[in-house]
SESELO-490492 format. One record per residue (C-alpha): x, y, z; residue number from 1. Coordinates in steps of 0.25 Angstrom, whole numbers. Layout:
// SESELO-490492
<east: X; north: Y; up: Z; resi: NUM>
...
// end
This chain:
// SESELO-490492
<east: 607; north: 0; up: -33; resi: 1>
<east: 615; north: 10; up: -41; resi: 2>
<east: 624; north: 10; up: -53; resi: 3>
<east: 635; north: 18; up: -59; resi: 4>
<east: 641; north: 20; up: -73; resi: 5>
<east: 655; north: 23; up: -72; resi: 6>
<east: 666; north: 28; up: -82; resi: 7>
<east: 681; north: 27; up: -78; resi: 8>
<east: 691; north: 35; up: -85; resi: 9>
<east: 706; north: 34; up: -85; resi: 10>
<east: 715; north: 22; up: -88; resi: 11>
<east: 704; north: 13; up: -86; resi: 12>
<east: 706; north: 3; up: -97; resi: 13>
<east: 716; north: -7; up: -99; resi: 14>
<east: 719; north: -7; up: -84; resi: 15>
<east: 709; north: -18; up: -79; resi: 16>
<east: 699; north: -8; up: -75; resi: 17>
<east: 686; north: -16; up: -79; resi: 18>
<east: 692; north: -29; up: -73; resi: 19>
<east: 695; north: -21; up: -60; resi: 20>
<east: 681; north: -15; up: -60; resi: 21>
<east: 675; north: -29; up: -61; resi: 22>
<east: 684; north: -35; up: -51; resi: 23>
<east: 681; north: -23; up: -41; resi: 24>
<east: 666; north: -25; up: -43; resi: 25>
<east: 666; north: -39; up: -38; resi: 26>
<east: 668; north: -32; up: -24; resi: 27>
<east: 656; north: -24; up: -25; resi: 28>
<east: 641; north: -28; up: -27; resi: 29>
<east: 640; north: -21; up: -40; resi: 30>
<east: 637; north: -25; up: -54; resi: 31>
<east: 640; north: -18; up: -68; resi: 32>
<east: 651; north: -17; up: -79; resi: 33>
<east: 663; north: -10; up: -83; resi: 34>
<east: 669; north: -8; up: -97; resi: 35>
<east: 680; north: -1; up: -105; resi: 36>
<east: 675; north: 11; up: -114; resi: 37>
<east: 682; north: 14; up: -128; resi: 38>
<east: 685; north: 28; up: -122; resi: 39>
<east: 694; north: 22; up: -111; resi: 40>
<east: 685; north: 23; up: -100; resi: 41>
<east: 679; north: 12; up: -92; resi: 42>
<east: 664; north: 11; up: -90; resi: 43>
<east: 657; north: 4; up: -78; resi: 44>
<east: 643; north: 2; up: -73; resi: 45>
<east: 641; north: -3; up: -59; resi: 46>
<east: 628; north: -6; up: -51; resi: 47>
<east: 625; north: -10; up: -37; resi: 48>
<east: 622; north: -5; up: -23; resi: 49>
<east: 626; north: 10; up: -22; resi: 50>
<east: 636; north: 7; up: -11; resi: 51>
<east: 642; north: -4; up: -19; resi: 52>
<east: 643; north: 4; up: -32; resi: 53>
<east: 650; north: 16; up: -26; resi: 54>
<east: 660; north: 7; up: -18; resi: 55>
<east: 663; north: -1; up: -31; resi: 56>
<east: 665; north: 13; up: -39; resi: 57>
<east: 674; north: 18; up: -27; resi: 58>
<east: 682; north: 5; up: -27; resi: 59>
<east: 684; north: 6; up: -42; resi: 60>
<east: 690; north: 20; up: -41; resi: 61>
<east: 699; north: 15; up: -29; resi: 62>
<east: 703; north: 2; up: -36; resi: 63>
<east: 716; north: 0; up: -43; resi: 64>
<east: 709; north: 7; up: -55; resi: 65>
<east: 710; north: 20; up: -48; resi: 66>
<east: 723; north: 25; up: -55; resi: 67>
<east: 716; north: 22; up: -68; resi: 68>
<east: 703; north: 30; up: -66; resi: 69>
<east: 704; north: 44; up: -70; resi: 70>
<east: 689; north: 48; up: -70; resi: 71>
<east: 676; north: 41; up: -66; resi: 72>
<east: 662; north: 45; up: -71; resi: 73>
<east: 651; north: 38; up: -63; resi: 74>
<east: 636; north: 39; up: -66; resi: 75>
<east: 624; north: 34; up: -58; resi: 76>
<east: 616; north: 25; up: -67; resi: 77>
<east: 604; north: 16; up: -65; resi: 78>
<east: 607; north: 2; up: -58; resi: 79>
<east: 608; north: -9; up: -68; resi: 80>
<east: 607; north: -24; up: -68; resi: 81>
<east: 620; north: -31; up: -69; resi: 82>
<east: 627; north: -44; up: -64; resi: 83>
<east: 641; north: -43; up: -60; resi: 84>
<east: 651; north: -33; up: -64; resi: 85>
<east: 656; north: -35; up: -78; resi: 86>
<east: 667; north: -30; up: -88; resi: 87>
<east: 660; north: -26; up: -101; resi: 88>
<east: 668; north: -26; up: -114; resi: 89>
// end
């Protein structure tokens, strides 16, 4: 198991980013959450098998969201317990 804490910068709010992330996560064996931040970034934590987490993060950057993402900051964090992949408000 591995986990990542990710911050996306760019035009990532108001474009369906969180919904798209949740929808995309359904295709991978990952759990976690995604939320908007007051500073305009989107924050996400994702946990799962190393290959699944890496494939999911790569798919995020190659998805329809690609044109909205200007920078990505990824940090390794300890694995955490979660069920599903949720949008946090």
